[in-house]
N, C-alpha and C positions, 0 to 999 in steps of 0.2 A: 313253726319256725319263728324264733325270736329275731327281731330287727334291731340292729345296733344303731342308735341315734347319735350322730356326730355333729359337733359344732366346730367350724373352722375359724380360727382367730388369726388373722394375718393382715398387715397393712397393705399388701400388694393385691390389687384387684385381679391381676393375672394368676397369682397363686391361688386365690380363693376360687376363681372360676375353674382352674385346672384341677385342683383337689376335688371339687364337687364332681367334675366329669369323670375323674379317675375312680373315685370311691363308689359312685353310683353305677358302675359297671357290675358291681357285686349286688345281687338281689337281696342279700341279708343286711346291707348297709344303707341307711337313709341319712342324708345330710339335712338336718333340721334347721340349719341357718348358718350364716357367716357373720363375722364381725371384723371391722377394720381397726378397732382398738379395744383395750380392756374394759372401758366404761360401757361401750355397746355390748361387749361380751357378757358383762354382769347382768344386763337386762335380758339377754337371750337365755342365759343360764336359769334365771329365776322363772322365766316364762315357759321354756321348752324342756328343761331338765334333761340335758344330753347324757348319754352313757359314756362318751369319750370326747375329749377336746384335743384338737391339734393346735399347738400354740407356737407362734413365731416368737423367738426370744427378743428380737429387736423390734419393739413396738413404740408408736407415738403415745404421748400423754402419760404413759406408765410403762416402765420396762418390763419385759416378760418375767424376769426372776421375781420382781416385787409382786406382780400379779399372781404368779404361781404360789408364792408364800401365802397370799390371801386366800387362794382357792383351798390350799391344804388345811388352813385353819378354819375357814368359814363353811366350805362345802366340798370336802374331799371327794375327788373323783379321778378316774384314770386320765392322765395327760400325756400325750406324745409331743415332745418338744421338737420343733423344726429349727435347725441351726445352720449358719454358714459353715462351709468346709474350710475353716481357717483355724490356726492355733488358738486365736482369741475365742472363736466360736466354740472350739472344743472345750476350752477351760470353762466357759459359761455353761455349756451343755452338761458337763460333769457336776457343776454346782446344782444345776436343775435336778439331776438324778438324786443328789444328796438331799435336796429339799423334799422330793417326793414324786417327781415325774416317773412314769413307768418306763418310758423308752425315749430314744432320741433318733432322729434321722436328719440327714443333710437335705438342703433344698434340692428338689429333683431337677434332673436334666430334662428339658422339653424341646430340644432342638431337632430331634429326628424320631422316627417311629420306634427304633430300638430303645432309645433312652426313655421314651414315653411308656413303653411296655414294661421296662424294668422298674420305672418309678411307680407304675400302677400296682405291680405285684408287691413291691416293697411297702408301699403305703397301706395297702389292704392288709398285709401281714402284720404291720405295726398296730393298726387299729384293732384288728381281731385279737392280737396278743394283749393289748391294753384292756380290752373288754373282758377277757377271761382272767385277768390278773387279780391278785389280792394284795392290797397295800397294808403293810404293818403300820398301824397308826400310833403305836406306842412311841413316846418320845425317848430319844437316846439320852441317857443320863451321864455317860462318861464324858470327861473333858476331852475336847478336841485340841491336842497340843499345837497343831499347826495354826489354828485360829487364835490360840492364846499367845502366840508370838514366841513360843519355846522352840528348842531344837528337838524335834519329835524323836529322833533315833536314840537320844539319851534320856528324854523325858519319860518315854513309855517303857514300862517293864513288862515282860511277857509272863503270864501266869502258867504257861506250859513249861514243865521241867525239861532242862537240857538232857539229851540222851546221846547214845552212840549209834551210828548207822553205817551200813556197808557203803564202800566207795562206789559200788555199782547202782545204788538206789537212785530212783528218779520218781518224781510226782508229776502227774499230768492232770490238768483241770479243764473242763469245758463248761461254758455257761452262755446264756443269752439274756432274755428279758429279766431284769432284776439282778443280773449277775454282777454288775459293778459294785453294788453294796454288799452282796454275799461274799464276793472275793475279798473285798476290803476287810470284812468281819473275820474271815478265815485267816488272812495273812497277819493282821494286827496282833494276834495273840501267839504267833509262832516265835520260838527262840531264834537268836541270831545265827545259829549253826543248824543248817538243814541240808538235805540233798537238793539237787537242782529241781526247780519247780517250773514247769512250762504251762502257760495259760493260753487258751483260745477263748476270747470273749467276742461275741458278735458285735462289732463296732465299725463305724466308718473310718476311712483313711484319715490320718492325722489325729483322730480322737484317741487312738491307742497310745500315741506318744505322750499326750497329756495325762492319760489314765495311768501309765507307768510312772510318770514323774510324781503324780499325786500319791500313788501307793508307796513310792520310795520315801516320801516325806513322812509317811505314817507308820512304816514298818521297820522292824529291826533288821530284816533282810535287805539286801540290795535288789532293787527292782529296775528293770530296763526293758525297752522295746528290743525284741530279738533282731539279730543281724545275720545275714546269710553267711554260712560256713564258720561261724564262731563256735568254739568248743564249749560245751556246757560246764559250768563251774559250780561247786558246792556253795551254799549260802547265797545263791542268786536266783532271782525269779525272772523269767523271760516271758514277755507278753507278745503274742503274735501281732505283727503289723496289720492294720486294716487293709483290706483288699488284697491280702497275700495269705497263702497257705503256709503253715509251719509244720515241719516234720523233723525227725531225727534220723541220723545215719551213723554207721560205724565207719571210721576212716582212720587208718594208721593207728589202730588201738585206742582211738579216742571217740567219744560220742560228740558229733557235731550237729548243728542246727541247719536245716535246709529251708530257705525262704524262697517262695516262688509264687507266680500268679496261677497259671493253669485254669482249667474250667471250674465253674461253680460246682460244689459238691453239697448235696442236700439243700440247694439254692443258696449256699453260703460260700463266702471266701473272706476270711479264713473259715475252715470247717473243722469242727471238733473231731469228726470221723477221720480226717486226714492225720491229725496228730495222734489219736488213739491207735489207729492201725499201725503207724510207724513205731510207736512205743511198744506195742505187742510184739512186733518182730525183733526189735533191737534189745529190749529190756526184759520181756517176759515176766518171770516170777520176781524180779527185782524192782518192779514198778508198782505204784499205787495210782489208780485212776479214780477221779472224782467227777461226777456230773451234777451240776447245780441247776438252779431254776432257769427255765426258758421254754419258749413255745416251739413245737415241732418235734422232730425225731433225730436231729443231728447229734451224733455221738453214740447212738444205740448200737449200731453194728460194730463200731470201733471198740466200745466197752466190752461187748461180747467177745471180740477177738482177744482183748487183754485178759479177760476172765479165763478163756480157754488156754491161754499161754501161762496161766498161773499167777497173774497179777491179782492183788487185792483191790476190789472195786467197791466204790461207795457212791450211793445216790442220796442227794438231799431229799428229805421227806416232804410230803404235801403240805403239812401245816406251816412250815417255814419257807416254802417256795412262793415266790410271787406268781409264777405260773408252773404248775406241776406237769409240764408237757415232756420235756427232754428226759427228766429223771424217770417219769412213768414209762416212757417208751423203752428206756434202757432196762427197767425192771421186767417189762413184758417180754423183751427179747431174751431174757434169761441170763444176762451178763452181770448182774449185780450181787455182790456178796452180802452187803448190808445196807439198810436204809436208815438214815440217822437225821435228827434235827440239826440244823446248821451249827448251833453252838457246840455240839458234841463231835463234830467232824475233826477239828484240830487235834483233840486228845486222842481220837482213834488213829489218826495218821501217825502221830508221834509214838504211839504204842507199837504200831505195825512196823515202822522203820527200825525200831530198836530190837525187834525179834531176831 
């Protein structure tokens, strides 16, 4: 049994103590040390060689993003970023994911037994997911128009040829660990005219709003956080709000989005399975389902339901997945038509919607 060695980097003594207590309830996780700032963390990293780091973004003496950049250059390793559940915290967390953090979670609730147990499960899941992840260390060479001060929607031209598609077509995507960058990579190359695209990315509340705005700046399509009872529109991407499930329904001859809380499904809210099962029922053969990088099995039964209803289903391959958990489970369930490297998925989708 391999032990996952974790270093906790946080300026709060309470968080350091709480994280240690929560993580060490798992016999396969060993907290090898804690650090109250990045300078102490560097010493611990050199001495202890942790497998995973949990990193608070707001740190004294050196901010978390600067420290994360140094880690990714000098000693790349899986990092789970801990952020405040605010819009500012969400923006910073997304930047951390772009820099190379494997995953992000909000600071845990510790006020009662229910919150403590939920925090324990979530933290252990994040650390395990980070441990089993693969980071792509190749440097992106394309220009980032947003950082260059340009207007991204006009600056960036899509290499995918524009096609014709049915008015009934719809694309559904599910992802978790590593999914923010995989989804960005997929959407950036799509043309400005596409069927509605619905996305479930496992993210905390408020983070999904910042994620949608970030994608909207980078993509030719319009990207927004989904709203309850809004009809789906072509050329628009809908991101499920954090802490809410997203499904589709037929109403008055239109396809509408249903946003609701409900119980956790596959330990997630939003759940990929919730979206995929609804798409199977409403769209059937007119839908394309895509399952991307992520830990666990969320989306596997939903993708099988789509496949059985005639949808074309695609799984991201192991080589390009940060974690080949969700795609692999979908393949094992028998609901995947084709397995493709991430760069080939946009072309496959555009060919399929034009059939």
